C-alpha positions in Angstrom: 3.6 -49.7 -107.1 1.7 -50.4 -104.5 0.6 -47.7 -102.3 0.8 -47.7 -98.5 -2.4 -48.8 -96.1 -3.2 -45.2 -94.5 -2.2 -45.7 -90.4 -5.2 -47.0 -88.8 -5.1 -44.7 -85.4 -5.3 -46.1 -82.3 -8.5 -45.8 -80.3 -8.6 -45.4 -76.2 -11.4 -47.1 -74.0 -11.9 -43.8 -71.6 -14.0 -44.6 -68.7 -17.2 -42.8 -68.3 -18.6 -42.0 -63.9 -21.3 -41.1 -61.7 -19.3 -38.5 -59.8 -22.0 -38.0 -57.3 -23.7 -41.1 -57.2 -20.8 -42.5 -54.6 -23.2 -39.9 -51.7 -26.4 -42.1 -52.0 -25.2 -44.5 -49.2 -22.4 -45.5 -48.0 -19.6 -48.0 -49.0 -20.6 -50.8 -46.5 -24.3 -50.8 -46.8 -26.0 -52.2 -50.6 -28.9 -51.0 -52.1 -30.9 -53.1 -49.6 -29.5 -51.8 -46.5 -27.5 -55.3 -45.7 -23.6 -54.5 -44.5 -21.2 -55.1 -47.2 -18.1 -57.3 -45.8 -14.9 -55.3 -46.6 -12.2 -57.4 -47.8 -9.2 -54.9 -48.1 -6.2 -56.1 -50.3 -2.7 -56.2 -47.5 -1.2 -52.9 -48.4 2.5 -52.4 -48.5 4.8 -49.3 -49.5 6.8 -46.5 -47.7 4.0 -44.6 -46.3 2.4 -48.6 -44.6 6.3 -49.1 -43.3 6.1 -45.4 -41.5 2.9 -46.6 -40.1 4.2 -49.8 -39.2 6.9 -48.5 -36.9 4.1 -46.0 -35.9 2.2 -48.2 -35.0 4.9 -50.2 -33.2 6.0 -47.3 -31.2 2.0 -46.5 -29.5 1.5 -50.3 -29.1 4.7 -50.5 -26.5 4.0 -47.3 -25.2 0.5 -48.7 -24.1 1.0 -52.0 -23.0 4.5 -50.6 -21.1 3.6 -47.5 -19.5 1.6 -49.5 -16.7 4.9 -50.9 -15.3 7.1 -47.4 -15.6 7.1 -45.3 -12.4 7.6 -42.0 -11.7 9.8 -41.3 -7.8 7.0 -44.4 -7.2 4.0 -43.7 -8.9 2.7 -45.1 -11.3 3.3 -42.4 -15.2 0.0 -42.7 -15.7 -3.3 -43.8 -14.1 -7.0 -42.9 -14.0 -8.5 -44.2 -11.1 -12.2 -43.2 -11.5 -13.6 -45.0 -8.1 -11.0 -43.4 -6.1 -10.9 -39.9 -8.2 -7.5 -40.3 -8.3 -5.6 -39.3 -11.4 -1.6 -39.5 -12.0 -0.4 -38.2 -15.4 3.0 -38.9 -16.0 4.0 -39.4 -12.6 2.6 -36.3 -11.3 -0.8 -36.8 -8.9 -3.8 -35.0 -9.4 -6.8 -35.1 -6.9 -11.2 -33.6 -7.4 -9.4 -30.0 -5.6 -7.7 -30.0 -9.7 -10.4 -29.7 -11.1 -10.2 -26.9 -13.3 -7.2 -28.3 -14.5 -9.2 -31.1 -16.3 -11.8 -28.7 -17.3 -8.5 -26.6 -19.2 -7.1 -29.6 -20.2 -10.4 -30.8 -22.3 -10.7 -28.0 -24.1 -6.9 -27.4 -24.9 -7.2 -31.1 -26.3 -10.8 -30.0 -28.3 -8.8 -26.8 -29.5 -6.1 -28.4 -30.3 -8.3 -31.7 -32.7 -10.4 -28.5 -34.1 -7.1 -26.8 -35.2 -5.4 -30.0 -36.4 -8.9 -31.4 -38.4 -9.0 -28.2 -39.9 -5.1 -28.6 -41.3 -4.8 -32.4 -41.8 -8.4 -33.3 -41.7 -8.6 -37.2 -40.0 -4.6 -37.8 -40.3 -5.2 -39.1 -36.5 -7.6 -41.5 -37.5 -5.1 -43.2 -39.4 -2.1 -43.2 -38.0 -2.5 -42.5 -34.1 -6.1 -44.0 -33.3 -6.2 -46.9 -30.7 -9.0 -48.7 -33.5 -7.1 -48.4 -36.7 -4.1 -49.3 -35.0 -5.5 -52.3 -32.9 -7.7 -53.3 -36.3 -5.1 -52.6 -38.9 -1.9 -53.9 -36.9 -2.9 -56.4 -35.1 -5.5 -58.2 -36.2 -5.8 -57.7 -39.9 -2.4 -58.7 -39.4 -3.2 -62.3 -38.0 -6.0 -62.5 -40.3 -3.9 -62.0 -43.6 -1.1 -64.6 -41.6 -4.1 -67.4 -41.0 -6.9 -66.8 -44.1 -4.2 -65.0 -46.5 -5.3 -62.2 -48.6 -8.6 -60.9 -49.7 -9.0 -63.4 -52.5 -8.1 -66.5 -50.2 -10.2 -65.2 -47.6 -13.4 -64.3 -49.8 -13.0 -67.7 -51.2 -12.9 -69.6 -47.5 -16.1 -67.7 -46.1 -18.1 -69.4 -49.3 -16.8 -72.4 -49.0 -18.2 -75.1 -46.4 -17.8 -76.0 -42.9 -14.5 -78.3 -43.2 -11.5 -78.9 -41.9 -9.7 -76.3 -42.9 -12.1 -73.6 -42.7 -13.6 -74.3 -39.1 -9.4 -74.7 -38.2 -8.8 -71.6 -39.7 -11.9 -69.5 -38.3 -11.3 -71.2 -34.5 -7.5 -70.3 -35.0 -8.0 -66.7 -35.4 -10.8 -66.6 -33.6 -9.3 -68.4 -30.4 -6.5 -65.4 -31.1 -8.5 -62.6 -31.7 -10.5 -63.3 -28.3 -7.3 -63.5 -26.5 -6.0 -60.1 -27.3 -8.9 -58.9 -26.5 -8.2 -60.2 -23.1 -4.9 -58.8 -23.1 -6.3 -55.2 -23.8 -8.9 -55.7 -21.2 -6.0 -56.2 -18.9 -3.9 -53.1 -19.9 -7.1 -50.9 -19.9 -7.8 -52.4 -16.2 -4.0 -51.6 -15.3 -4.7 -48.3 -16.4 -7.3 -48.1 -14.3 -6.4 -49.6 -10.9 -2.7 -50.0 -11.2 -0.2 -52.4 -12.4 0.2 -53.9 -9.1 -3.7 -54.1 -7.6 -4.0 -55.4 -10.8 -1.2 -58.9 -10.5 -2.9 -59.3 -6.5 -5.9 -60.1 -8.7 -4.0 -62.6 -10.6 -3.0 -63.9 -7.6 -6.4 -64.1 -5.4 -9.5 -65.9 -7.2 -12.4 -64.7 -9.1 -14.6 -65.4 -6.4 -13.4 -62.7 -3.9 -13.5 -60.2 -7.1 -16.4 -61.3 -8.6 -17.7 -57.5 -10.2 -14.8 -57.2 -11.6 -14.4 -60.5 -13.3 -17.5 -60.2 -14.9 -16.3 -56.5 -15.7 -13.4 -58.1 -17.8 -14.7 -60.4 -19.7 -17.6 -57.5 -20.6 -15.0 -55.5 -21.6 -13.2 -58.4 -23.0 -16.6 -59.2 -25.5 -16.6 -55.8 -26.6 -13.0 -55.7 -27.4 -13.5 -59.3 -29.6 -16.7 -57.9 -31.1 -15.6 -54.2 -32.8 -12.4 -56.1 -33.7 -13.5 -59.6 -34.9 -16.8 -58.4 -36.6 -17.7 -54.7 -36.6 -14.5 -53.7 -37.5 -14.7 -50.8 -40.4 -18.5 -49.9 -38.5 -16.7 -47.8 -35.9 -14.9 -45.4 -37.9 -17.9 -44.9 -40.5 -21.2 -44.9 -38.3 -20.1 -44.7 -34.7 -17.0 -42.6 -34.2 -18.4 -38.7 -33.7 -14.7 -37.5 -35.2 -16.3 -39.0 -38.8 -19.1 -36.0 -38.6 -17.3 -33.4 -37.6 -14.6 -33.6 -40.2 -16.8 -32.8 -42.1 -17.6 -29.5 -40.3 -14.0 -28.9 -39.4 -12.6 -29.3 -43.4 -12.1 -26.8 -46.3 -11.0 -26.1 -49.9 -7.2 -25.7 -47.9 -7.1 -28.7 -45.0 -4.9 -31.5 -46.4 -6.0 -34.9 -47.1 -5.5 -37.6 -48.7 -6.7 -36.5 -51.9 -6.9 -38.1 -55.8 -6.0 -35.6 -58.8 -8.4 -36.2 -61.3 -7.0 -32.6 -63.0 -4.2 -34.9 -63.9 -6.4 -38.1 -63.7 -9.3 -37.9 -65.8 -10.4 -39.0 -68.0 -9.6 -42.7 -66.5 -8.7 -45.2 -69.3 -6.8 -48.7 -69.5 -3.6 -49.8 -71.1 0.2 -48.1 -71.6 0.2 -44.4 -72.0 2.9 -43.9 -74.7 6.5 -41.8 -74.2 6.1 -39.8 -76.9 5.4 -36.6 -75.6 3.4 -36.2 -79.4 2.1 -39.6 -79.6 1.0 -38.6 -75.1 -0.5 -35.6 -76.9 -3.2 -37.8 -79.1 -4.0 -39.6 -76.1 -6.6 -38.3 -74.5 -6.6 -40.3 -71.3 -5.3 -38.8 -67.7 -2.8 -40.9 -65.9 -5.8 -42.9 -64.0 -5.5 -47.1 -65.9 -8.8 -47.6 -63.5 -7.4 -50.4 -62.1 -9.4 -49.8 -58.6 -6.5 -51.3 -56.7 -6.7 -48.2 -54.1 -10.4 -49.3 -53.7 -9.1 -52.9 -52.6 -6.7 -51.7 -50.5 -9.1 -49.6 -48.7 -10.3 -50.7 -45.2 -13.1 -48.6 -45.6 -14.1 -50.2 -48.8 -14.4 -46.0 -50.7 -13.3 -45.3 -54.0 -10.8 -41.6 -53.2 -11.2 -41.2 -56.5 -15.1 -39.7 -55.5 -13.3 -37.2 -53.3 -13.0 -36.2 -50.0 -15.8 -38.8 -47.8 -16.9 -39.0 -44.3 -15.8 -43.0 -44.5 -11.6 -42.0 -45.4 -9.6 -42.6 -42.8 -6.6 -41.2 -44.3 -4.8 -44.5 -43.6 -2.6 -43.8 -47.3 -2.9 -47.4 -48.3 -5.1 -46.2 -51.5 -1.2 -43.5 -51.6 0.9 -46.6 -51.8 -1.3 -49.2 -54.1 -1.8 -45.9 -56.5 2.6 -45.4 -56.6 3.0 -48.7 -57.9 0.7 -49.2 -60.5 2.3 -45.5 -61.2 5.7 -47.0 -61.4 4.3 -49.8 -63.4 3.3 -47.2 -65.8 6.4 -45.0 -65.6 4.3 -42.3 -64.5 5.3 -40.0 -61.6 3.9 -40.7 -58.5 1.4 -38.7 -56.8 -2.1 -39.1 -58.5 -2.8 -39.9 -54.8 -1.0 -37.8 -52.7 -1.5 -35.5 -49.6 -3.0 -32.1 -50.5 -5.9 -29.9 -50.4 -8.3 -29.2 -52.9 -7.0 -25.9 -53.6 -3.3 -27.5 -54.6 -5.2 -29.6 -57.4 -7.6 -27.2 -59.0 -5.7 -24.5 -58.2 -2.3 -24.9 -58.2 -2.3 -23.0 -54.8 0.5 -23.8 -52.2 -0.5 -24.6 -48.5 -0.9 -21.0 -46.2 -1.4 -20.4 -43.2 -5.0 -19.1 -43.6 -7.0 -16.7 -41.1 -9.3 -19.1 -39.7 -6.4 -21.6 -39.0 -4.6 -18.2 -37.3 -7.3 -17.8 -35.0 -7.8 -21.5 -34.1 -3.8 -20.9 -33.3 -4.2 -18.1 -31.1 -6.9 -19.5 -29.0 -5.0 -22.9 -28.7 -1.4 -21.1 -27.7 -3.9 -19.2 -25.0 -5.3 -21.8 -23.7 -1.3 -23.7 -23.5 -0.3 -20.8 -21.7 -3.1 -21.2 -18.8 -2.5 -24.2 -18.4 1.8 -23.9 -18.2 1.0 -21.1 -15.9 -1.4 -23.3 -13.5 0.8 -26.0 -13.3 4.1 -23.8 -12.4 2.5 -22.7 -9.8 0.5 -25.8 -8.8 2.3 -27.0 -5.7 2.7 -30.3 -4.2 0.1 -29.7 -1.3 -3.1 -28.3 -1.2 -3.7 -26.2 1.4 -7.7 -25.6 2.5 -8.5 -22.7 5.2 -11.5 -22.4 5.9 -13.1 -21.0 8.9 -14.6 -23.0 11.5 -18.2 -23.9 11.4 -20.4 -21.4 13.1 -17.4 -19.1 14.4 -16.7 -15.8 14.1 -14.6 -14.3 16.8 -14.0 -15.2 20.2 -12.2 -12.7 23.1 -9.4 -14.6 25.3 -8.3 -14.2 29.3 -5.4 -11.8 28.3 -8.3 -9.6 25.8 -6.8 -10.6 22.6 -8.7 -11.5 20.2 -8.7 -14.9 18.6 -10.3 -16.8 15.0 -10.4 -20.1 14.5 -10.1 -21.9 11.3 -10.1 -25.5 10.1 -7.2 -26.2 7.7 -7.4 -28.9 5.1 -3.6 -30.9 3.6 -3.4 -32.8 0.9 -0.5 -34.6 -0.4 0.1 -35.0 -3.7 3.0 -37.0 -3.0 4.2 -40.8 -2.6 6.6 -39.6 0.0 5.5 -38.4 3.7 5.8 -35.0 4.7 6.1 -33.2 8.1 3.3 -29.9 8.0 3.9 -27.2 9.9 1.8 -23.6 9.6 3.1 -20.4 10.5 1.7 -16.6 11.1 3.2 -14.2 8.0 2.0 -10.9 10.8 4.4 -10.9 13.2 1.9 -9.0 15.3 -0.1 -12.1 16.0 -0.1 -15.9 17.2 -1.0 -19.1 15.3 -1.6 -22.1 17.7 -1.8 -25.9 15.6 -4.2 -28.0 18.0 -3.0 -31.2 18.6 0.8 -31.3 17.7 2.8 -28.5 16.9 3.2 -30.2 13.9 1.3 -32.6 11.1 2.4 -35.8 9.7 1.4 -36.4 6.0 1.6 -39.7 4.8 1.4 -40.3 1.3 -1.4 -39.2 -1.1 -3.5 -38.3 2.0 -6.1 -36.0 2.8 -6.3 -34.3 7.1 -8.2 -32.1 8.7 -6.3 -30.0 11.7 -7.7 -26.9 13.5 -5.0 -23.8 14.1 -6.1 -20.6 16.7 -5.2 -17.2 15.6 -4.3 -14.6 18.1 -4.4 -11.1 17.5 -4.2 -7.9 20.5 -7.1 -5.9 20.1 -4.5 -2.7 19.9 -3.4 -4.1 17.4 -5.8 -6.0 14.7 -5.4 -6.5 10.5 -6.1 -3.7 8.9 -9.9 -3.3 7.4 -10.5 -5.4 4.3 -7.4 -6.9 4.5 -6.2 -10.7 4.2 -3.9 -12.2 7.3 -1.5 -14.8 5.5 -1.0 -18.4 6.4 3.0 -19.8 5.7 3.1 -23.4 4.7 5.7 -25.3 5.4 7.0 -29.3 4.3 9.8 -30.6 5.7 10.5 -27.0 7.1 11.1 -25.5 3.6 8.3 -22.9 2.9 5.7 -24.3 -0.2 2.4 -22.2 0.0 1.2 -19.2 1.1 -2.7 -19.4 1.7 -4.6 -15.9 2.5 -8.3 -15.9 4.4 -10.0 -12.7 6.6 -9.9 -12.0 10.4 -12.9 -11.5 12.0 -13.5 -8.9 14.6 -15.5 -6.7 16.4 -13.7 -3.4 14.7 -13.6 -5.1 11.8 -16.0 -5.6 9.2 -16.6 -8.7 7.7 
């Protein structure tokens, strides 16, 4: 009887890799210091679909917001030259500078706490650079030149009719979109009405503005046609900031090396016993996560400053896991502690501290906005004056009143004195007509009888009326020979 041959054991190829070698240089620079041009494969998957929805909404808002008006004011306007800012229809002037300072602090703290918790999620989902690059310019490039392999082939081939035609079409569209973006940003600075007026006039009538438009068009074109991911990896300070803010509890796009290593190609056995004999992890070393990355990194090397959390690698890895009948999530949103220690997300003391600061700033901002009036009133003593004595023997003070209309309506302004034993006189008229967004200066005289002067060191109160309705009470000091300054 012939004895059966012993069953040959399966040999699995396991890929070894250098865990720290990638830190010697960024992915887009080779050993000689030259730039490595990135050809990412076109991404697809559930996260990419979500990103397209978010990008469509944000692009619609960006290009549509200048045309939206609230009470005659644009939705958003940042007229730096005229020092006129409109946010959600509300006009803000230089007198509201404290709100801008507080708003900037609020924004910085929000960015800090958002990054501490979610890493660089903003870059991959909301940042205008990423949205325009990946959802507009890159899509056009795929449509004209094809996917990554086709682009590489096109760039290597001679300048024949096909290459000239495709490159001309692509860069012409790129320049046209850059021109549109420049005009959109201009609409946020001068307003859409003023922008239409510029269209009707010849460029020579607004030569400086026209030159600025061309310069910014060239900048946008250069960024999206040539600079590309270099903005995210070497220019943007936020990429450097995340390295300081992230910790092991931050949720980032991460590779689960506990489950994935050691890497190895080939199908995994479904039988649990056979699977236990397989030394390989779930990573099949297909490198698709690298091929779809718009910044050219290998997410399996760990968190890197070039990673913009765009989730292209998650979609790519999930598609491979499906093909190999392996569970999804080898690359996923997770913290280092979740992967290494199996700890669920927790709100750390550091996160709570930032949240308290953020809450206090929000409370202060809401409070200041709630007490902010639509007419700013500034009362100053007339320059070079203290007090005067009238023919009747009353004590008189002269004040300059500055009225700032923060609305798009014409207002009839009047001023009254709250203290009944005193009198107030508005020089020139009984009321002021304040035009939309106008600043007006007026003079008022306030008299008090010599035997009924305001108490020492106490304020007097001027009541400000707009269209007959009291909107504000302003305090000031009344000087007399019997009251200390």
